[in-house]
N, CA, C and O atoms as a GROMACS GRO file, in nm:
protein
  476
    1MET      N    1  -4.018  -1.635   4.452
    1MET     CA    2  -4.114  -1.551   4.371
    1MET      C    3  -4.219  -1.500   4.476
    1MET      O    4  -4.281  -1.576   4.549
    2GLU      N    5  -4.231  -1.371   4.474
    2GLU     CA    6  -4.331  -1.304   4.563
    2GLU      C    7  -4.467  -1.301   4.505
    2GLU      O    8  -4.482  -1.280   4.385
    3LYS      N    9  -4.568  -1.320   4.585
    3LYS     CA   10  -4.709  -1.318   4.543
    3LYS      C   11  -4.744  -1.175   4.504
    3LYS      O   12  -4.702  -1.082   4.572
    4LEU      N   13  -4.819  -1.155   4.401
    4LEU     CA   14  -4.854  -1.031   4.345
    4LEU      C   15  -4.990  -0.983   4.404
    4LEU      O   16  -5.072  -1.067   4.439
    5THR      N   17  -5.014  -0.856   4.416
    5THR     CA   18  -5.142  -0.806   4.448
    5THR      C   19  -5.238  -0.833   4.329
    5THR      O   20  -5.194  -0.870   4.221
    6ASN      N   21  -5.364  -0.814   4.351
    6ASN     CA   22  -5.464  -0.822   4.241
    6ASN      C   23  -5.436  -0.728   4.126
    6ASN      O   24  -5.442  -0.768   4.009
    7LYS      N   25  -5.405  -0.601   4.160
    7LYS     CA   26  -5.368  -0.506   4.056
    7LYS      C   27  -5.246  -0.539   3.985
    7LYS      O   28  -5.240  -0.519   3.864
    8GLU      N   29  -5.142  -0.590   4.052
    8GLU     CA   30  -5.019  -0.624   3.985
    8GLU      C   31  -5.048  -0.747   3.894
    8GLU      O   32  -5.003  -0.753   3.780
    9GLU      N   33  -5.126  -0.846   3.948
    9GLU     CA   34  -5.165  -0.962   3.859
    9GLU      C   35  -5.236  -0.912   3.725
    9GLU      O   36  -5.215  -0.962   3.615
   10GLU      N   37  -5.318  -0.813   3.748
   10GLU     CA   38  -5.395  -0.765   3.627
   10GLU      C   39  -5.300  -0.701   3.529
   10GLU      O   40  -5.315  -0.718   3.408
   11ILE      N   41  -5.198  -0.625   3.580
   11ILE     CA   42  -5.099  -0.568   3.488
   11ILE      C   43  -5.012  -0.670   3.420
   11ILE      O   44  -4.979  -0.660   3.302
   12MET      N   45  -4.975  -0.770   3.502
   12MET     CA   46  -4.888  -0.881   3.440
   12MET      C   47  -4.968  -0.951   3.329
   12MET      O   48  -4.911  -0.981   3.224
   13HIS      N   49  -5.098  -0.977   3.349
   13HIS     CA   50  -5.177  -1.037   3.238
   13HIS      C   51  -5.165  -0.955   3.115
   13HIS      O   52  -5.147  -1.010   3.006
   14ILE      N   53  -5.173  -0.827   3.128
   14ILE     CA   54  -5.166  -0.738   3.012
   14ILE      C   55  -5.029  -0.744   2.953
   14ILE      O   56  -5.017  -0.745   2.830
   15LEU      N   57  -4.921  -0.749   3.034
   15LEU     CA   58  -4.791  -0.753   2.980
   15LEU      C   59  -4.760  -0.888   2.915
   15LEU      O   60  -4.682  -0.896   2.821
   16TRP      N   61  -4.822  -0.997   2.968
   16TRP     CA   62  -4.809  -1.136   2.904
   16TRP      C   63  -4.881  -1.129   2.777
   16TRP      O   64  -4.834  -1.190   2.681
   17LYS      N   65  -4.991  -1.062   2.763
   17LYS     CA   66  -5.060  -1.051   2.636
   17LYS      C   67  -4.983  -0.967   2.536
   17LYS      O   68  -4.965  -1.009   2.422
   18LEU      N   69  -4.939  -0.852   2.574
   18LEU     CA   70  -4.871  -0.761   2.484
   18LEU      C   71  -4.725  -0.801   2.452
   18LEU      O   72  -4.673  -0.772   2.344
   19GLU      N   73  -4.662  -0.866   2.546
   19GLU     CA   74  -4.528  -0.907   2.543
   19GLU      C   75  -4.424  -0.798   2.570
   19GLU      O   76  -4.329  -0.819   2.645
   20LYS      N   77  -4.442  -0.688   2.513
   20LYS     CA   78  -4.366  -0.563   2.533
   20LYS      C   79  -4.456  -0.442   2.530
   20LYS      O   80  -4.539  -0.431   2.440
   21ALA      N   81  -4.443  -0.354   2.622
   21ALA     CA   82  -4.536  -0.244   2.624
   21ALA      C   83  -4.482  -0.120   2.706
   21ALA      O   84  -4.411  -0.135   2.806
   22PHE      N   85  -4.520  -0.002   2.659
   22PHE     CA   86  -4.500   0.116   2.732
   22PHE      C   87  -4.611   0.134   2.830
   22PHE      O   88  -4.714   0.067   2.818
   23VAL      N   89  -4.596   0.219   2.927
   23VAL     CA   90  -4.700   0.248   3.021
   23VAL      C   91  -4.827   0.284   2.960
   23VAL      O   92  -4.932   0.236   3.003
   24LYS      N   93  -4.823   0.367   2.859
   24LYS     CA   94  -4.943   0.413   2.792
   24LYS      C   95  -5.015   0.292   2.719
   24LYS      O   96  -5.137   0.291   2.705
   25ASP      N   97  -4.939   0.196   2.677
   25ASP     CA   98  -4.998   0.069   2.612
   25ASP      C   99  -5.084  -0.007   2.710
   25ASP      O  100  -5.199  -0.043   2.685
   26VAL      N  101  -5.019  -0.027   2.824
   26VAL     CA  102  -5.077  -0.099   2.941
   26VAL      C  103  -5.210  -0.027   2.984
   26VAL      O  104  -5.315  -0.088   3.005
   27LEU      N  105  -5.196   0.108   2.995
   27LEU     CA  106  -5.312   0.185   3.038
   27LEU      C  107  -5.430   0.164   2.935
   27LEU      O  108  -5.546   0.149   2.974
   28ALA      N  109  -5.397   0.164   2.810
   28ALA     CA  110  -5.501   0.148   2.710
   28ALA      C  111  -5.570   0.018   2.717
   28ALA      O  112  -5.684   0.008   2.672
   29GLU      N  113  -5.508  -0.086   2.773
   29GLU     CA  114  -5.568  -0.210   2.780
   29GLU      C  115  -5.661  -0.229   2.907
   29GLU      O  116  -5.742  -0.321   2.911
   30ILE      N  117  -5.647  -0.145   3.003
   30ILE     CA  118  -5.724  -0.156   3.122
   30ILE      C  119  -5.870  -0.100   3.099
   30ILE      O  120  -5.886   0.017   3.066
   31LYS      N  121  -5.974  -0.186   3.116
   31LYS     CA  122  -6.105  -0.151   3.089
   31LYS      C  123  -6.181  -0.087   3.202
   31LYS      O  124  -6.258   0.006   3.176
   32LYS      N  125  -6.165  -0.128   3.320
   32LYS     CA  126  -6.234  -0.082   3.438
   32LYS      C  127  -6.136  -0.026   3.541
   32LYS      O  128  -6.025  -0.076   3.555
   33ASP      N  129  -6.179   0.082   3.615
   33ASP     CA  130  -6.103   0.140   3.725
   33ASP      C  131  -5.958   0.178   3.678
   33ASP      O  132  -5.860   0.145   3.745
   34LYS      N  133  -5.947   0.249   3.560
   34LYS     CA  134  -5.823   0.293   3.514
   34LYS      C  135  -5.745   0.372   3.613
   34LYS      O  136  -5.801   0.470   3.661
   35PRO      N  137  -5.622   0.342   3.651
   35PRO     CA  138  -5.547   0.410   3.743
   35PRO      C  139  -5.488   0.534   3.669
   35PRO      O  140  -5.488   0.540   3.546
   36HIS      N  141  -5.440   0.630   3.746
   36HIS     CA  142  -5.365   0.744   3.687
   36HIS      C  143  -5.241   0.693   3.621
   36HIS      O  144  -5.189   0.592   3.666
   37TYR      N  145  -5.195   0.750   3.527
   37TYR     CA  146  -5.066   0.716   3.456
   37TYR      C  147  -4.954   0.694   3.552
   37TYR      O  148  -4.883   0.595   3.543
   38ASN      N  149  -4.937   0.788   3.646
   38ASN     CA  150  -4.824   0.787   3.739
   38ASN      C  151  -4.840   0.666   3.829
   38ASN      O  152  -4.739   0.602   3.860
   39THR      N  153  -4.966   0.630   3.876
   39THR     CA  154  -4.997   0.523   3.959
   39THR      C  155  -4.959   0.390   3.888
   39THR      O  156  -4.894   0.303   3.945
   40LEU      N  157  -5.002   0.379   3.761
   40LEU     CA  158  -4.970   0.261   3.682
   40LEU      C  159  -4.810   0.253   3.665
   40LEU      O  160  -4.756   0.143   3.674
   41SER      N  161  -4.744   0.355   3.644
   41SER     CA  162  -4.603   0.354   3.625
   41SER      C  163  -4.534   0.296   3.755
   41SER      O  164  -4.445   0.212   3.747
   42THR      N  165  -4.580   0.344   3.868
   42THR     CA  166  -4.535   0.299   3.998
   42THR      C  167  -4.559   0.147   4.013
   42THR      O  168  -4.471   0.076   4.063
   43ILE      N  169  -4.670   0.100   3.974
   43ILE     CA  170  -4.702  -0.042   3.984
   43ILE      C  171  -4.612  -0.126   3.897
   43ILE      O  172  -4.568  -0.235   3.935
   44ILE      N  173  -4.586  -0.070   3.776
   44ILE     CA  174  -4.497  -0.149   3.683
   44ILE      C  175  -4.352  -0.152   3.742
   44ILE      O  176  -4.283  -0.254   3.739
   45ARG      N  177  -4.313  -0.040   3.792
   45ARG     CA  178  -4.179  -0.033   3.854
   45ARG      C  179  -4.159  -0.125   3.981
   45ARG      O  180  -4.051  -0.176   4.011
   46ASN      N  181  -4.278  -0.139   4.052
   46ASN     CA  182  -4.284  -0.233   4.164
   46ASN      C  183  -4.257  -0.377   4.108
   46ASN      O  184  -4.177  -0.455   4.159
   47LEU      N  185  -4.332  -0.401   3.999
   47LEU     CA  186  -4.319  -0.541   3.937
   47LEU      C  187  -4.178  -0.563   3.897
   47LEU      O  188  -4.129  -0.675   3.909
   48GLU      N  189  -4.112  -0.464   3.851
   48GLU     CA  190  -3.968  -0.473   3.815
   48GLU      C  191  -3.884  -0.501   3.934
   48GLU      O  192  -3.801  -0.592   3.930
   49GLU      N  193  -3.902  -0.426   4.041
   49GLU     CA  194  -3.834  -0.448   4.167
   49GLU      C  195  -3.853  -0.598   4.223
   49GLU      O  196  -3.759  -0.661   4.274
   50LYS      N  197  -3.971  -0.646   4.210
   50LYS     CA  198  -4.007  -0.783   4.248
   50LYS      C  199  -3.949  -0.893   4.148
   50LYS      O  200  -3.959  -1.013   4.175
   51GLY      N  201  -3.893  -0.850   4.043
   51GLY     CA  202  -3.830  -0.948   3.949
   51GLY      C  203  -3.933  -1.001   3.848
   51GLY      O  204  -3.906  -1.108   3.794
   52TYR      N  205  -4.039  -0.944   3.818
   52TYR     CA  206  -4.134  -0.996   3.731
   52TYR      C  207  -4.118  -0.935   3.587
   52TYR      O  208  -4.146  -1.003   3.488
   53VAL      N  209  -4.074  -0.807   3.576
   53VAL     CA  210  -4.054  -0.743   3.449
   53VAL      C  211  -3.916  -0.675   3.450
   53VAL      O  212  -3.851  -0.652   3.552
   54ALA      N  213  -3.878  -0.645   3.322
   54ALA     CA  214  -3.754  -0.574   3.303
   54ALA      C  215  -3.797  -0.462   3.195
   54ALA      O  216  -3.913  -0.455   3.154
   55HIS      N  217  -3.703  -0.383   3.155
   55HIS     CA  218  -3.731  -0.275   3.066
   55HIS      C  219  -3.613  -0.236   2.972
   55HIS      O  220  -3.495  -0.248   3.005
   56ASN      N  221  -3.654  -0.190   2.859
   56ASN     CA  222  -3.548  -0.134   2.760
   56ASN      C  223  -3.580   0.026   2.772
   56ASN      O  224  -3.694   0.073   2.766
   57ALA      N  225  -3.470   0.095   2.788
   57ALA     CA  226  -3.486   0.233   2.795
   57ALA      C  227  -3.467   0.304   2.654
   57ALA      O  228  -3.373   0.276   2.581
   58TYR      N  229  -3.560   0.392   2.624
   58TYR     CA  230  -3.552   0.474   2.504
   58TYR      C  231  -3.552   0.619   2.547
   58TYR      O  232  -3.659   0.679   2.551
   59GLY      N  233  -3.438   0.678   2.578
   59GLY     CA  234  -3.436   0.812   2.641
   59GLY      C  235  -3.496   0.801   2.786
   59GLY      O  236  -3.453   0.723   2.872
   60LYS      N  237  -3.598   0.887   2.802
   60LYS     CA  238  -3.661   0.886   2.926
   60LYS      C  239  -3.786   0.786   2.933
   60LYS      O  240  -3.855   0.771   3.033
   61THR      N  241  -3.801   0.724   2.822
   61THR     CA  242  -3.922   0.626   2.810
   61THR      C  243  -3.878   0.491   2.833
   61THR      O  244  -3.769   0.456   2.789
   62HIS      N  245  -3.955   0.407   2.900
   62HIS     CA  246  -3.920   0.266   2.919
   62HIS      C  247  -4.024   0.179   2.857
   62HIS      O  248  -4.144   0.204   2.869
   63GLN      N  249  -3.977   0.073   2.788
   63GLN     CA  250  -4.066  -0.034   2.741
   63GLN      C  251  -4.041  -0.152   2.828
   63GLN      O  252  -3.929  -0.200   2.844
   64TYR      N  253  -4.149  -0.198   2.884
   64TYR     CA  254  -4.146  -0.311   2.972
   64TYR      C  255  -4.180  -0.442   2.911
   64TYR      O  256  -4.257  -0.448   2.815
   65TYR      N  257  -4.124  -0.548   2.966
   65TYR     CA  258  -4.156  -0.685   2.918
   65TYR      C  259  -4.143  -0.787   3.029
   65TYR      O  260  -4.054  -0.773   3.114
   66PRO      N  261  -4.225  -0.886   3.032
   66PRO     CA  262  -4.227  -0.985   3.144
   66PRO      C  263  -4.095  -1.066   3.130
   66PRO      O  264  -4.048  -1.096   3.021
   67ILE      N  265  -4.038  -1.099   3.249
   67ILE     CA  266  -3.927  -1.196   3.256
   67ILE      C  267  -3.963  -1.323   3.336
   67ILE      O  268  -3.884  -1.418   3.344
   68VAL      N  269  -4.086  -1.322   3.397
   68VAL     CA  270  -4.146  -1.440   3.455
   68VAL      C  271  -4.256  -1.473   3.358
   68VAL      O  272  -4.339  -1.388   3.326
   69SER      N  273  -4.258  -1.600   3.310
   69SER     CA  274  -4.362  -1.651   3.230
   69SER      C  275  -4.498  -1.670   3.299
   69SER      O  276  -4.503  -1.698   3.419
   70LYS      N  277  -4.607  -1.657   3.225
   70LYS     CA  278  -4.739  -1.683   3.284
   70LYS      C  279  -4.739  -1.828   3.335
   70LYS      O  280  -4.788  -1.853   3.445
   71LYS      N  281  -4.687  -1.919   3.260
   71LYS     CA  282  -4.690  -2.063   3.297
   71LYS      C  283  -4.622  -2.088   3.429
   71LYS      O  284  -4.672  -2.162   3.514
   72LYS      N  285  -4.499  -2.019   3.447
   72LYS     CA  286  -4.420  -2.034   3.567
   72LYS      C  287  -4.500  -1.976   3.689
   72LYS      O  288  -4.510  -2.041   3.793
   73TYR      N  289  -4.557  -1.855   3.673
   73TYR     CA  290  -4.630  -1.792   3.778
   73TYR      C  291  -4.754  -1.880   3.811
   73TYR      O  292  -4.778  -1.904   3.929
   74LYS      N  293  -4.829  -1.926   3.717
   74LYS     CA  294  -4.948  -2.009   3.742
   74LYS      C  295  -4.912  -2.135   3.814
   74LYS      O  296  -4.982  -2.177   3.906
   75LYS      N  297  -4.804  -2.197   3.773
   75LYS     CA  298  -4.759  -2.333   3.837
   75LYS      C  299  -4.729  -2.305   3.986
   75LYS      O  300  -4.770  -2.382   4.073
   76LYS      N  301  -4.659  -2.195   4.012
   76LYS     CA  302  -4.616  -2.164   4.156
   76LYS      C  303  -4.735  -2.136   4.241
   76LYS      O  304  -4.748  -2.187   4.353
   77PHE      N  305  -4.821  -2.055   4.190
   77PHE     CA  306  -4.929  -2.011   4.284
   77PHE      C  307  -5.051  -2.096   4.283
   77PHE      O  308  -5.133  -2.087   4.375
   78MET      N  309  -5.069  -2.185   4.174
   78MET     CA  310  -5.173  -2.283   4.184
   78MET      C  311  -5.137  -2.394   4.282
   78MET      O  312  -5.224  -2.446   4.352
   79SER      N  313  -5.007  -2.432   4.289
   79SER     CA  314  -4.958  -2.522   4.385
   79SER      C  315  -4.980  -2.472   4.522
   79SER      O  316  -5.021  -2.550   4.608
   80LEU      N  317  -4.954  -2.344   4.550
   80LEU     CA  318  -4.971  -2.293   4.672
   80LEU      C  319  -5.120  -2.290   4.728
   80LEU      O  320  -5.151  -2.315   4.844
   81ALA      N  321  -5.206  -2.255   4.624
   81ALA     CA  322  -5.350  -2.248   4.645
   81ALA      C  323  -5.399  -2.393   4.696
   81ALA      O  324  -5.462  -2.409   4.800
   82ILE      N  325  -5.363  -2.492   4.610
   82ILE     CA  326  -5.402  -2.624   4.623
   82ILE      C  327  -5.360  -2.675   4.769
   82ILE      O  328  -5.433  -2.746   4.838
   83ASP      N  329  -5.237  -2.632   4.807
   83ASP     CA  330  -5.179  -2.669   4.938
   83ASP      C  331  -5.262  -2.597   5.047
   83ASP      O  332  -5.305  -2.660   5.144
   84HIS      N  333  -5.282  -2.472   5.031
   84HIS     CA  334  -5.349  -2.389   5.141
   84HIS      C  335  -5.498  -2.427   5.153
   84HIS      O  336  -5.548  -2.435   5.265
   85TYR      N  337  -5.565  -2.449   5.052
   85TYR     CA  338  -5.711  -2.465   5.048
   85TYR      C  339  -5.760  -2.610   5.042
   85TYR      O  340  -5.869  -2.643   5.089
   86PHE      N  341  -5.679  -2.693   4.986
   86PHE     CA  342  -5.726  -2.830   4.967
   86PHE      C  343  -5.628  -2.935   5.028
   86PHE      O  344  -5.631  -3.053   4.993
   87ASN      N  345  -5.537  -2.886   5.127
   87ASN     CA  346  -5.443  -2.974   5.187
   87ASN      C  347  -5.363  -3.060   5.087
   87ASN      O  348  -5.341  -3.180   5.104
   88ASN      N  349  -5.321  -2.989   4.981
   88ASN     CA  350  -5.243  -3.054   4.878
   88ASN      C  351  -5.305  -3.175   4.810
   88ASN      O  352  -5.236  -3.265   4.762
   89SER      N  353  -5.444  -3.175   4.808
   89SER     CA  354  -5.517  -3.285   4.747
   89SER      C  355  -5.588  -3.239   4.626
   89SER      O  356  -5.687  -3.167   4.636
   90TYR      N  357  -5.539  -3.281   4.510
   90TYR     CA  358  -5.603  -3.244   4.387
   90TYR      C  359  -5.747  -3.308   4.376
   90TYR      O  360  -5.838  -3.256   4.310
   91LYS      N  361  -5.759  -3.418   4.443
   91LYS     CA  362  -5.891  -3.484   4.449
   91LYS      C  363  -5.992  -3.399   4.519
   91LYS      O  364  -6.108  -3.388   4.478
   92SER      N  365  -5.944  -3.337   4.627
   92SER     CA  366  -6.038  -3.255   4.704
   92SER      C  367  -6.073  -3.121   4.625
   92SER      O  368  -6.184  -3.066   4.631
   93MET      N  369  -5.967  -3.074   4.551
   93MET     CA  370  -5.996  -2.956   4.463
   93MET      C  371  -6.095  -2.989   4.359
   93MET      O  372  -6.186  -2.909   4.339
   94VAL      N  373  -6.089  -3.099   4.291
   94VAL     CA  374  -6.179  -3.130   4.182
   94VAL      C  375  -6.317  -3.161   4.242
   94VAL      O  376  -6.420  -3.128   4.184
   95SER      N  377  -6.316  -3.227   4.359
   95SER     CA  378  -6.444  -3.249   4.427
   95SER      C  379  -6.518  -3.116   4.462
   95SER      O  380  -6.638  -3.101   4.443
   96PHE      N  381  -6.439  -3.023   4.512
   96PHE     CA  382  -6.490  -2.898   4.544
   96PHE      C  383  -6.557  -2.829   4.424
   96PHE      O  384  -6.668  -2.777   4.435
   97PHE      N  385  -6.492  -2.828   4.314
   97PHE     CA  386  -6.554  -2.761   4.197
   97PHE      C  387  -6.666  -2.840   4.136
   97PHE      O  388  -6.755  -2.779   4.077
   98ALA      N  389  -6.668  -2.979   4.145
   98ALA     CA  390  -6.781  -3.047   4.111
   98ALA      C  391  -6.906  -3.018   4.201
   98ALA      O  392  -7.017  -3.002   4.151
   99LYS      N  393  -6.885  -3.011   4.328
   99LYS     CA  394  -6.994  -2.978   4.424
   99LYS      C  395  -7.055  -2.840   4.404
   99LYS      O  396  -7.175  -2.819   4.423
  100GLU      N  397  -6.967  -2.742   4.365
  100GLU     CA  398  -7.005  -2.611   4.342
  100GLU      C  399  -7.062  -2.588   4.196
  100GLU      O  400  -7.103  -2.478   4.156
  101GLU      N  401  -7.061  -2.706   4.120
  101GLU     CA  402  -7.117  -2.703   3.996
  101GLU      C  403  -7.045  -2.615   3.897
  101GLU      O  404  -7.103  -2.557   3.806
  102LYS      N  405  -6.915  -2.607   3.920
  102LYS     CA  406  -6.824  -2.528   3.837
  102LYS      C  407  -6.768  -2.618   3.727
  102LYS      O  408  -6.716  -2.568   3.627
  103ILE      N  409  -6.779  -2.752   3.744
  103ILE     CA  410  -6.727  -2.844   3.644
  103ILE      C  411  -6.836  -2.957   3.637
  103ILE      O  412  -6.889  -3.006   3.736
  104SER      N  413  -6.864  -2.992   3.505
  104SER     CA  414  -6.962  -3.095   3.481
  104SER      C  415  -6.910  -3.226   3.474
  104SER      O  416  -6.788  -3.243   3.465
  105VAL      N  417  -7.001  -3.331   3.476
  105VAL     CA  418  -6.954  -3.468   3.462
  105VAL      C  419  -6.885  -3.488   3.324
  105VAL      O  420  -6.783  -3.557   3.312
  106ASP      N  421  -6.943  -3.426   3.223
  106ASP     CA  422  -6.883  -3.437   3.085
  106ASP      C  423  -6.737  -3.378   3.084
  106ASP      O  424  -6.646  -3.433   3.022
  107GLU      N  425  -6.722  -3.267   3.155
  107GLU     CA  426  -6.582  -3.206   3.162
  107GLU      C  427  -6.487  -3.301   3.243
  107GLU      O  428  -6.372  -3.321   3.204
  108LEU      N  429  -6.534  -3.356   3.352
  108LEU     CA  430  -6.456  -3.452   3.424
  108LEU      C  431  -6.417  -3.573   3.339
  108LEU      O  432  -6.302  -3.618   3.348
  109LYS      N  433  -6.508  -3.628   3.257
  109LYS     CA  434  -6.474  -3.730   3.166
  109LYS      C  435  -6.366  -3.691   3.060
  109LYS      O  436  -6.277  -3.770   3.026
  110GLU      N  437  -6.379  -3.566   3.009
  110GLU     CA  438  -6.282  -3.509   2.921
  110GLU      C  439  -6.143  -3.506   2.988
  110GLU      O  440  -6.045  -3.548   2.928
  111ILE      N  441  -6.136  -3.458   3.109
  111ILE     CA  442  -6.008  -3.448   3.188
  111ILE      C  443  -5.953  -3.593   3.206
  111ILE      O  444  -5.833  -3.616   3.188
  112ILE      N  445  -6.036  -3.684   3.238
  112ILE     CA  446  -5.987  -3.829   3.254
  112ILE      C  447  -5.930  -3.883   3.121
  112ILE      O  448  -5.829  -3.953   3.118
  113ALA      N  449  -6.000  -3.847   3.014
  113ALA     CA  450  -5.954  -3.893   2.884
  113ALA      C  451  -5.816  -3.826   2.842
  113ALA      O  452  -5.730  -3.889   2.781
  114LEU      N  453  -5.803  -3.704   2.877
  114LEU     CA  454  -5.672  -3.632   2.856
  114LEU      C  455  -5.560  -3.697   2.940
  114LEU      O  456  -5.448  -3.716   2.893
  115ILE      N  457  -5.592  -3.728   3.056
  115ILE     CA  458  -5.490  -3.790   3.149
  115ILE      C  459  -5.454  -3.921   3.092
  115ILE      O  460  -5.336  -3.950   3.074
  116GLU      N  461  -5.557  -4.009   3.061
  116GLU     CA  462  -5.516  -4.137   3.004
  116GLU      C  463  -5.452  -4.133   2.879
  116GLU      O  464  -5.373  -4.224   2.854
  117LYS      N  465  -5.474  -4.036   2.789
  117LYS     CA  466  -5.408  -4.023   2.669
  117LYS      C  467  -5.256  -3.991   2.689
  117LYS      O  468  -5.172  -4.038   2.612
  118ASP      N  469  -5.225  -3.910   2.792
  118ASP     CA  470  -5.083  -3.877   2.819
  118ASP      C  471  -5.008  -3.982   2.881
  118ASP      O  472  -4.886  -3.969   2.892
  119LYS      N  473  -5.068  -4.087   2.923
  119LYS     CA  474  -4.993  -4.195   2.993
  119LYS      C  475  -4.911  -4.278   2.899
  119LYS      O  476  -4.843  -4.371   2.942
   0.00000   0.00000   0.00000
């Protein structure tokens, strides 16, 4: 599975949300920095070439849908990020977010409770 550009990820999030969409539907969902219709169409076709989306053809119009789930993509690239930035240490990752005050002690306690519940 190939890593996506930021713009491709943005488009995939829209397709995951909509489940099936024409280019015009995706364009309507973009709030900032709307690309030209043809540019967006090219991005979506690139996603198809990379194996992330497929389409149903209705004459000259295509309706696109994701074939890679958000869960599968997240799992793959979160694992890579943890490996690259935290030496594959989840402890280091959690410690980083705690030091950056991105996660509170109460949230850490909730995470521990969830983990213990699943055991």
